[in-house]
N, C-alpha and C positions, 0 to 999 in steps of 0.2 A: 285268405292272401294274395292269389293273384293278381286282384284287383289294385289291391295297395302298392305293387309291388312294379307293375306297369306305371302306376303316377309316380311313385317315388322316384322311378330313373329314366321319365320324362322331365320331373324338375332339375335331377342332376343333370344332365345334358343340356335343359336350358339354361340354368344356371356358368355350367361351361361355355357353353355356346356363346350368353349375351354376359357375361364380367363384369366387361371393360362399361356396358352401359349402364349396369343394377348398380356397382359403384360409384361410375361418372357423372357427378352434377352437370360436366360440358350438356348435355344433354337436356338436360332440364332446362339450363338458361339458355339455351341457344335458338335456334330454329322452333318457330311453330312447330313444324314437320319432327323437331327433333325432341320437342316436349312431347307429345303426343306417343313419337314411337314408342318411349322410353314408358312412360304410363300402363303403352299395352302389354310390353314385355313384363312389367311387373304386375300386370292384373291376370295376367297368364300366370304367372307365378302362380300369386294367389289362389289361382285357380288348380293349381297343382295339385300345391300342399290341402287344400279342400279336398280335390278329390283323393289324393291317396289317405290323408287322415280317411276318409267316409269306407275306404273299404277295412280298416283294421277295427274303424269303430262297430263296422255292423257285422264283424263276423265276430266281436267280443259281442254282440245282440244291446250295447249299450244305444237303446234306442231315445231316451230323450236328447246325447250327445249325438246322436246320428242325424235326425230332427235339427239340431241347432245349426249342424256342420255343410248339411243338402239346405241352410237356407241362403249361407256363405258358398256355397258351390252357386247355386243359382246369381248370387250376386253379382259373383265374378265373373261367372259367365255373363251376365248383363256388360260390367264393365268394359273386358276386352272386346266386347261387340262394337261397344261405344267410343273405343279410343284407335280401335281400328279404322272405322269410318270418321274419326278425326286426322288420321293418319292421312286420310286417302285424300280429304279434304284440303289440305295444309300442303301433301304434294303436290297434288297438282297444280293449287296454285291460281285454280281459274274459278271467272265468274259467268254463269250460265244457269240458265232453270234448272238442269238438275243438280247441278251442286246447291243451290238455294234449297233445292226438296230435300237433299241427301241431308243437307245440314239440317232441317229442320226435323225430319224424319227420325234423326239419330238420339232429338232430345226427347221425341215423344217415345220411343221404344225404352228410352232409360227410364222412362216416366212409368209405362207398359209395366218394366219388368220392377222395376221397385215397389208401385203401387200390388200387383200382385203377389211379391215373396212377404208385404205386412199383412197381405187380407188373410194368407196363407197360413197366418200363425193361429185364424181364428175359424177360417173354414177351409177345408179339404179341397182347394181347386188344381193347386198344380201336383200337387204328393201325399202321401198320408202314410200310417202303417200301420198295419191290425195288429189283431190281440197276441197275434205269436212275432209280432215284429218283420214284417213281411212288406219291404218296399210294393208301392202300388202308386203309377202314375196318374195325374187328373190330369182332366182336359182343356186345363188349362198351360198344363204344362207341355202339349203337343202344338197349341196356340202359339207361345214364345219363341218353341222350335221353328216353327214353320212359320214366322216371323224373320227369325235368324235367315232363313235357308233364303226366304226373296229377298232381305236386302244384301248378303251375300251373291246372289246369283245376279242382278239386278249391276251393282258397282261394278264385278268383274265382266259382263259386258261392254257396261260402259266402257275400261279400261281398253280393253283389248279393241273397242269401236274406234278409238282416241288412236291406237297404235302407230294410223295410217299416215298418221299430221307429224308424230314426232320423227326425229333422227332416233341414229344404231343405239347408244349407249340408252336412251330417255322410254326409246322401243321395248328395251330387255327388260327397263324395271317399270313397266308400265304391264308388259304381261305374266311378272313375275309377281306384283300386289294379285294380280287378274287372276294369276292359276293359285294364290292365297285362300282368294273365296271361294274359291272352285271346290278348291281342297276342304274345306271348311263346311261348304255347302254339304257334297255329299257325304263327311262325319258324323253333320248333324241329322241328316235322315238315314243314316244307319245308326246314329244316339237312340232316332225315336221309336224304331224297331228294336233297338236291344238295350235296354233303357239301364241294362246290369253290366254293361260293359263301358270301361275303359274309352271309348272311340273318340268324345270329342277331344280327350287330354294329346289323343293321337293324332289328329286333325292338329291342333295347335302347334305342337312340336315341327311337325310336320309344312306348316304354313310359315312357320317365323322362322324355322332353316334356310326356307326358300325366300324370303325378306333379307334375310341377313347375306346371305350368300349374293343374290343379283342384283341386290338395291343398296342395302345398307351398306357393305364394302366399296362401292365402287362411290356414295355418299362423303364418307371419309377420304376416299381418295382425290374427290374433290375439291375438298373443303383444305386436307394438304394442300393441293394444289392452287388454292385460292391462298389459304396462308403464306405461303410461298411468295405468289406474287404479289400482297400484300405487302411482304417484308421487305423485296424488290425493290417495291414502288419506294415504300419508308426510306429506304436505302439509298438510292436513288434521289431522292426531297432533301437528305438530310448533306448528299456530297454537293448539291447544290447547293443548299443552305449555306454549308461552309466554304464555299467556296466565292460565297456574294458576301459573305461577312467580312471573308478575305480582302475580295476588291476593298469594303465599305473601312476598311479597319487598315488599310495601305495608302499610303499617298499614291499619286500614279504619276507623278513626275518626280520623286525624287527615291520612291522604293521603302523608306522608313516610318514606320507608326502618324496612324492620320490622325487629325482632331476628335474624329467618332472615335478612336480608339484609347487618343488622351481621357476622352470622357469618365469613357469607360472604366481606365484605370485611375482616375482622383475617386469614384464612387468608391471603387474597391478599396482605397487605402484609408477613407472615410469611414468605411465602416471597419478597418482594422481598427482605428482609432479608436474608435468608439469601444470596440470587443478587447481594448489593451494587449491587441498580439503585436502590434507593431511598431517597436521600442524605437529604431533609427531607422533615417532616410537623407537622402538628402536631391535639390532638385537646382541643376542649372537653367537658367533660361538662353537666350543667345537671339540676337536682330541684325540680322547682315545689313552691311550699313553698303550707303550708294543706291537702294537697290530700284525706288523709285527714277534718280535721275537715271540713270541706265538704261532704263527699259524709256523714260524720254528723246533721249538723244543715240542711242543702239539700237533702241526695238524691244522687243518683249523674249526673243530667241536670245540674245543675250542678257536681257534679266535672265531667264529660264538655269542658263548654262552661270552667271555669278548664283543663284541658290544651291545650282546642283555640285558647283566646287565648293562652298561654302560644311552643305550637307556634307563632303565626303573629309572634311577635316573635320569637324564634332567627331563623327562616328570612326576614325582613324584613333582622335585623342579618346574616347568614351567607348570603348571595344565591348565591354562587359554589361553596358547599361544600354536598357531600350530607349531608343532617338525617337519624338515625335515632331513633326511640322504643323503644328497649332494655328497658323497664316500664313499670309504672302512670303514674308521674313521673318515668320518667327518659328524660334526650333525651342522644344524643351528637354533636358536630361533627367531621368528619373534613378537620382545613386541609390546602388546599392552592394550590396558584398566588396568584391577587390576596389571596387571604381569608389567606394563611397568610403574606403578607408584609404587609400590612395587619392582624395579628392582635393587635396592642396596642392601636390604637386602635377597633380595633371590638370588642375586650374592653372596654375603657372607655370605652366608650358605649353600652354595652349594661349597663354594671351603673348609670352613668347614668342610666339609663333607670329599672330597677329600683329604683333607691332616689328616685324621681320617685314609683316608683307606691306604692311602699313607703308613703310621704307622706299620698298620697291615697287608698288604699286597693283600687288594683286588683292584677291580675299579679304576684308576688313570685314570682323564679326565682333561685335562687343559681347559681354556675357557678363552675369551676376549670379552666386552662390548663394544658399542657404540651408541650415541643416536644421531637417524635426528636432523640436525641443520637447521632451518626452516630459508631461504632465502643464506644461504651456502652452502648448498650439494643441486645438481640440479640430484642425481639417486640413489635407492638403491643401485649401485653397491663400491658409497663412500662409504657409511656409514659401508657397511661389508667389506672395507677392513681396516679400524681405527678397530675395532671388531677383524678381523684377527689377524694384525698386534699385537695388546696386547693378544691374545690368544697365539702367540709365544712367548711372553716378559714373561707368565704365564710357559710356557710348560719352558721357559729354569729356572724360578725361579724351580718350583716341580724338574725338572735334579737336580739342584747343593743339594736340598733339602737330596737328596737320598745319595750326597758323603762326 
């Protein structure tokens, strides 16, 4: 029962230490090294289960069940060795002859274990139980253990050798993974000498604790810092995009919304109309009189001054509505809310101011307004066209007032 107790204790400690790895599919879906590490942890957990169960079944003399569990024991041992090598290969992320050799040997060893386990079902090459139910180790068992020792040792030696070419944190990681291999090699040697002692389980527990403390925790911290840096870059890019969008949507001369913003608003309104969400709105179209004449006779600076004066007039009158400059001397106001409800008074006041400016020689702006007719208008453009036509009518009226 002491044998089973050791395996059960190792299993509990393993689950506590590696709980986040066991339950978190982040390791499975992240990097190849993360996938291999999680597979290593799961295969070691399976080994602990079979090891603890072996002690219980052996003490109970349930030989057929012990035989099956011993097959599972060696399968879990082979899987843990295979995934440890895969983890080393993916962690080092190197391409050289040794890594290619290690990659090939990992598959060959896994295949050798698999064939040996299957053969043992028919021939007692790895282990057998005598008539009294006593466990006996076969020659093939010692061959598989020797292969593990060789692989653990040569991989660890390689890792220790590469520490000279690595930085401080990587040097610690390489040494920790190397110590995992050395610990496992020592325990496999002792296991071959004392086959009925849970020494392999102790080696796995010691090795995975070393990996968790000196490698995986650092990798988690590196990943956290990498994510923070990525989120910071994303935030900065979004800010830059927002600033660029703000510049694109703002008219540089007047500071009101640009023609790009007008196009986006038109699309949004059209979607609202199609979905029957927008029931009412109004459009006022403006055109600044005499801009071409001002540019030709007084220069473009004077023309810009005229445009800005006209824009101030429009913004002052329609305080609660977005104002768009859609052309050189053309503006559009999208009437909504309070300005929509007061539209007639606001437009009348604006036209009175324009007529006063006409008499005093100040800025003159022609305007025309139209409202959305629910059930009749199927687009923003229809409303705009009516407002635009009324603006041209008003422009003609203003011209006739000067003659």
